[in-house]
N, C-alpha and C positions, 0 to 999 in steps of 0.2 A: 623756876628760880625764885628764891626768897629775896626779900629786899636787903637782908644782911649781906648778900653777895654784891650789892651795888656799891660803887665807890664814886666819889667826885672825879669827874673827868671821863667816865664811861660814856660811850655812845650807845644808846638803847632805843628800842621801840617798845611801846606799851599799849595795852587795850584793857577795857574792863572785863572781868571774868564773865564768861558765858557769851561774849560777843563772837562773831565769826572771824575767819582768817582774813577777810577783806577789811577788817576794822582796826588793824594795827596802825599806830600813829606813824607819822613820818619820823625819820631819825631825829633824836634829840640828845643833848649832852647834859649829864647830871652836873648841876652847879653847886648844890649844897644839900646838907641833911639837917633837918630839924629833929630834935628828940623831944617828943611830947609824952605826957603820962600815958602809958599803955598803947603807944603808937609810934611808928616811924614814918616821918614825912620826908619826901624828896622833892627838891625843886629841879625841874627839867626845863631847859630852854629848847623849844621846838616851834617851828613855823613863826619865828619872830616874836614869841611871847613866852613868859614863864608859866609853867603849869606845876601844880602840886599834886603828887600822886602818893598813895600810902599803901602800905602792907599788901602782901600777896593774897589776902582774903578778898580784896577788891579789884586788884589789877594783876595781869600777867605781864612779865617782862622778858624781853629777848635782848641779850648782849649782841651788839654789832661789832664793837671793839672794846677793849678793856684798857684802863689807864695803867 
């Protein structure tokens, strides 16, 4: 999945590219999107904290539910 398929309100799981299947994050909700020069950054609330993840060259994403 590419990050352009992410939307605010989606419930997702993510992991760094190349990590194993046991390394998926706990479910998290997409809170907002930042648009930075040459990059897409997403704020995801997971495990009681906000995490910033960016483009599919660095992370893999799995939709759990869609907004």
